C-alpha positions in Angstrom: -61.0 67.4 -53.2 -61.9 63.7 -51.9 -58.7 62.0 -53.4 -57.0 59.2 -52.0 -53.5 59.5 -52.2 -51.8 55.7 -51.7 -48.2 57.0 -52.3 -45.2 56.5 -49.9 -44.9 61.0 -49.1 -48.3 61.4 -47.1 -50.4 64.1 -49.3 -48.6 64.1 -52.5 -49.8 62.5 -55.9 -46.9 60.5 -57.1 -47.5 57.7 -59.4 -45.0 55.5 -61.6 -45.2 58.1 -64.7 -43.5 60.9 -62.7 -40.2 59.8 -63.4 -40.8 59.3 -67.3 -42.3 63.0 -67.9 -41.5 66.7 -68.7 -42.5 69.0 -65.8 -43.6 72.3 -67.0 -43.4 74.8 -64.2 -44.4 78.5 -63.4 -42.7 80.3 -60.5 -43.7 83.2 -59.1 -41.1 85.9 -60.0 -40.5 87.8 -56.8 -41.1 84.5 -54.0 -40.0 81.6 -56.9 -42.9 79.4 -55.5 -44.4 77.2 -57.8 -47.8 78.3 -58.8 -48.6 76.0 -61.9 -47.9 72.6 -63.3 -48.0 70.6 -65.9 -46.7 67.2 -66.6 -46.1 66.0 -70.5 -45.6 62.4 -71.8 -43.7 62.3 -74.7 -44.0 59.0 -77.1 -40.4 58.5 -77.1 -41.0 58.1 -73.0 -44.6 56.3 -73.2 -42.8 53.5 -74.8 -40.2 53.5 -71.7 -43.0 53.5 -69.0 -44.9 51.2 -71.0 -48.1 53.0 -71.3 -49.5 56.4 -71.0 -51.7 57.5 -68.2 -54.8 57.6 -70.1 -54.1 54.0 -71.2 -54.9 52.8 -67.9 -58.6 54.8 -68.3 -59.3 53.9 -71.7 -58.9 51.5 -74.5 -56.9 54.0 -77.1 -56.4 51.4 -79.6 -58.0 53.6 -82.4 -55.3 56.1 -81.2 -52.3 54.1 -82.2 -51.8 55.6 -85.5 -51.4 59.1 -84.1 -48.7 57.9 -81.2 -45.5 58.9 -82.9 -46.4 62.7 -82.8 -48.7 62.1 -79.6 -47.8 64.0 -76.0 -49.8 63.3 -73.1 -50.5 66.2 -70.6 -51.7 65.8 -67.5 -51.4 66.8 -63.7 -52.8 70.1 -64.5 -52.7 72.2 -61.2 -52.9 75.9 -60.6 -52.5 77.7 -57.2 -55.7 78.6 -55.6 -53.8 82.0 -55.0 -53.5 82.4 -58.6 -56.5 81.3 -60.9 -56.7 84.4 -62.9 -56.0 82.8 -66.5 -52.2 83.9 -66.2 -51.0 81.0 -64.9 -52.6 78.8 -67.6 -51.5 81.1 -70.2 -48.2 80.9 -69.3 -48.4 77.1 -69.1 -49.6 76.7 -72.7 -47.2 79.0 -74.3 -44.1 76.8 -73.0 -46.7 73.8 -74.3 -46.7 75.2 -77.2 -42.7 75.8 -77.5 -42.1 72.3 -76.5 -44.9 71.1 -78.7 -42.9 72.9 -81.7 -39.3 71.9 -80.7 -39.9 68.7 -80.6 -42.4 68.3 -84.1 -45.2 66.9 -81.8 -48.6 67.8 -83.1 -51.0 65.8 -80.9 -52.2 66.1 -77.2 -54.7 63.9 -75.0 -55.5 63.5 -71.4 -58.0 63.0 -69.1 -59.8 65.8 -67.8 -61.5 65.6 -64.7 -65.1 66.9 -63.3 -65.0 66.4 -59.6 -68.2 63.9 -58.3 -68.8 66.1 -55.5 -69.8 69.1 -57.9 -71.4 71.7 -55.7 -75.2 71.5 -55.9 -75.7 68.1 -57.9 -75.3 64.5 -56.1 -72.4 62.4 -57.0 -72.4 62.0 -60.8 -75.1 63.7 -62.0 -72.7 67.0 -63.4 -70.5 64.7 -64.8 -73.2 63.4 -66.7 -74.7 66.2 -67.8 -71.6 68.0 -68.9 -70.9 64.8 -71.0 -74.6 65.3 -72.6 -73.6 68.9 -73.7 -70.3 68.1 -74.7 -71.2 64.8 -76.9 -73.4 67.2 -78.8 -71.3 70.0 -79.6 -67.3 68.2 -79.7 -67.5 64.9 -79.7 -64.7 63.6 -81.9 -65.3 61.7 -85.2 -65.8 57.9 -84.7 -62.3 56.3 -86.0 -60.8 58.4 -82.8 -63.2 57.2 -80.1 -62.1 55.4 -77.1 -63.7 53.4 -74.2 -63.6 53.6 -70.7 -62.2 51.0 -68.9 -64.3 51.5 -65.8 -67.3 53.3 -67.4 -69.2 56.2 -65.4 -72.9 54.5 -65.5 -74.1 57.8 -67.1 -77.5 55.9 -68.5 -78.3 55.6 -65.0 -77.9 59.0 -63.8 -80.0 62.4 -64.1 -78.0 64.5 -66.8 -80.8 67.1 -67.1 -78.6 69.4 -64.8 -77.5 73.0 -66.3 -74.2 72.9 -64.9 -70.7 74.3 -66.6 -67.6 72.4 -67.2 -64.5 72.7 -65.1 -62.6 75.9 -66.1 -60.0 74.2 -68.0 -62.5 72.1 -69.9 -64.0 75.3 -70.7 -60.8 76.0 -72.4 -59.4 73.3 -74.0 -62.6 73.3 -76.0 -62.2 76.9 -76.8 -59.1 75.9 -78.3 -60.6 73.2 -80.5 -60.3 70.2 -78.4 -62.4 66.9 -79.2 -63.7 65.0 -76.7 -63.4 61.0 -77.5 -66.0 59.3 -76.0 -68.0 59.0 -72.5 -66.2 59.4 -69.2 -64.5 57.1 -67.3 -64.9 56.8 -63.2 -61.5 57.3 -61.1 -62.3 56.0 -57.6 -59.2 57.1 -56.2 -59.7 61.3 -57.3 -63.4 60.4 -57.1 -63.7 62.2 -60.5 -65.4 61.4 -63.9 -62.7 61.4 -66.6 -63.2 62.7 -69.5 -60.8 61.4 -72.8 -59.7 64.4 -74.7 -57.6 65.5 -77.7 -56.2 68.5 -79.0 -54.3 68.5 -82.6 -52.4 71.6 -83.7 -53.8 71.4 -87.2 -57.5 71.5 -85.4 -56.9 74.7 -83.4 -58.7 78.2 -84.4 -56.1 80.2 -87.0 -55.6 82.5 -84.1 -54.3 80.2 -81.7 -52.4 77.9 -84.3 -50.6 81.3 -85.3 -49.6 81.1 -81.9 -47.9 77.6 -81.7 -46.4 77.2 -85.3 -44.6 80.7 -84.6 -43.2 79.1 -81.2 -41.1 77.2 -83.1 -39.4 79.7 -85.3 
């Protein structure tokens, strides 16, 4: 998808946070092939790593009071042959269990919008999606963060009628909030939206699902 991967293993996305993260996997029962993944950075491991991945893209100073019970989600990936919803639901179910078991209540992460979005020149789709979500899903000001390398949205056409990527739409349905304007990630050629989801903000039917995982 246009990413520039500079790791030691050609064709593999590897960074300094991998060894500090928990890795959630979904396997095909018949073949045992891994078909879905998430990585989760806990507060304790974020301290050991020195930061979260999101810290490298955004100034998260305003979230400092959340950090003791805040995990970072990242590298969500579902095999192209299994993108029918079931895999991401299985991952979210495992994540719910993980959050409840470890008494954590806040999830943050960078949600990517590919810059080579179909039907739009570079950045216009991202700017248009940012215009949409800031009107409906922007967090209150005490949670706002600022990008270290901002996408220049003010210079881009943000009037396109484009839908957010499926994962972002899923997060928004779960009650997630956008914490500010997108950053530009040149390595992955994407615009990254800072997002936060708190257990307390989940719609009732989802909150019941998450809380029941700890019983």
